[in-house]
N, C-alpha and C positions, 0 to 999 in steps of 0.2 A: 505426487507421492501421497501424501498424508495431512487429512483434514479431521485439527486436535484440540483438544478442547483448551482452556491454559493452564489447567490443572497439570494435563497431562505433558505440556512442554515446559513447565516448570520442574516437572521431577527431572526431564531428560534436558534441562538445563544444566542440572547441579551436575549429571554425570558426561556433558559436553564441558564442563568447567574445565574436572577432573583432566578429562582429555587435552585440554588446553585449545580447543575449538575454538577459532574465533568466527562468534554467531553475526549475523546483518540480518534486521528486519526494519523492513517495511510496512506502508499501512495506505489503505485505500478502496474508495466504494469498486472500483474495478467491474462498472455498470455492462459495457460492452468492448470484452477485450478488441483490443486492433494490434496494429504492429508496432506503435507507439509505447503500450505496455511492454508487450515482449521484447523489445530491445532494451530497456529502460531497467526490466528484472534477469535480462542479462547480465548488462554491464553491473547491476546489481549485484548478482550473483557471484561478479570475479573479487569482491571485497573480501572476502570468506570461503569460510570449510563452509557453515549450513546458511542456507537462507530460510526466514519463516516471513510472511507475512500475515498481516491485519486486516481482516476485511468487514467494514462497515455492516453492520447489521442493515436489514430494511427499515428498521422505526428510526435507527443514527443517521441514515443517508437520507430518508425524509427532511430530519430537522436541517441536514444540510443542504439538501439539492433542492428540497421546496417536494410538495404531495404527486407529484409524475412520477417519480423515481423510486427508488428502484426501476429499471426494466427489466429485469432478470432479481429474481428471488437471488438472499446469501448465501442459502447452503447451494445452489447450479452455481455461483459464481463462485464460491471457494470452492468446488470438484474442479471447475475447468481451470481455474489457476493451480493446483495440485497435481493435475495432468500434464503441468509443463517441466521441461527436463530438467531447470534449471529451480525449481521450486522444491525444497526440500517439506516444508511444512504450512501448513494455512491454518489460521486461526479464525473467528468470528469475536468482533467485540462487541458491546452496544453501548457505547459511549462515544458523542459527537469527535472526540479527538480520540488518539492513541495513548495519553500521555499514563493512564493506568496500565496500558499492556508496555509502556516502555519500561515504566517504574517496576514492573513487575519482573520481568524478562531480562531485565538490563542490558542490553544488544552489547558487543562490541564497537556496533557498526551501526547507525541510524541512518538510513538513507532515505530521502525528497526526490523531488525534481523538482529543474529549475524553477520551474513557477512559482518556486517560495522564496525565492531570491528577492533583494532590495534590489530594483532595474533590470533584473536579469542577469547580477554579477556571482558568480558562483562565489564567489568568498563574503558575500553578507548574508547574512539570513536574515526572513522575516518573521523575527519571533513574535511577534502579534499573530501573524498565521500559522506559523508554527509554533506553538507551543511547547512538545514536543523534546526540542532542542535544548531549551533550560534542564531539560529531567534530563538528559543523559549529561549534560554538561555538568550536573551532578554529581557524578559518581565516575567522570573521568571519561567517559565512553568520547566515541567519533561521530563527528553529525556530518554528512557527504551529501549534496547537492548536486544529481547529475542534470545534465543538458535534457533541459529541455526542445521536447520534439516540437517544430512550429508545424503547425496545422495536421496535426498529430494528435486530435479530443475526442472522448465523446457526444461531448455540448458540439461540437461539429460535423460530428459523424451524424447525430440525431438530425441537425439542423439540417443538413442535406438530405438527408432522408423523409428528411416531410418539405424540402422542397422539389423532391422530386419525384416523389410520388402524395403530397398532399393530405387531409385528415380520410376523406371520403376515396382515393384512387387506388388504398393500397391492393394488391394482388391477394 
């Protein structure tokens, strides 16, 4: 749908509160969009009326993923995500974690994948790896971990491309 600044989303957030809309927020790098991402976002959308995605900036992606990432610039990743029917709004944020974004928007539901669970148990959140959970609980929001799609990750996709095409064999 739409890529907006945080300030623009904050203005809309006031309207949504008055209209009693349930806001769902998730965030991530979303470097190479794949079926696992789409299924995850479709599930997240069912948890509320409005789905917002926070996309890590290029600099914060390098901080998290290393100097070779992202493969796709943040503005393009945001544009691709905004084109998905299940997504209402996308914003780009600069920090390595989404704590400030969560605190500003105060979504009713904060969603992440099951890879943020302790021992892949959706009932136990790894708060060391997911500091946003503490922020959400601080204002009585809900944190939901959706099942992790085994075999569907950007890292695995990159590894498969390198294995099949090598560094010099790319067409």
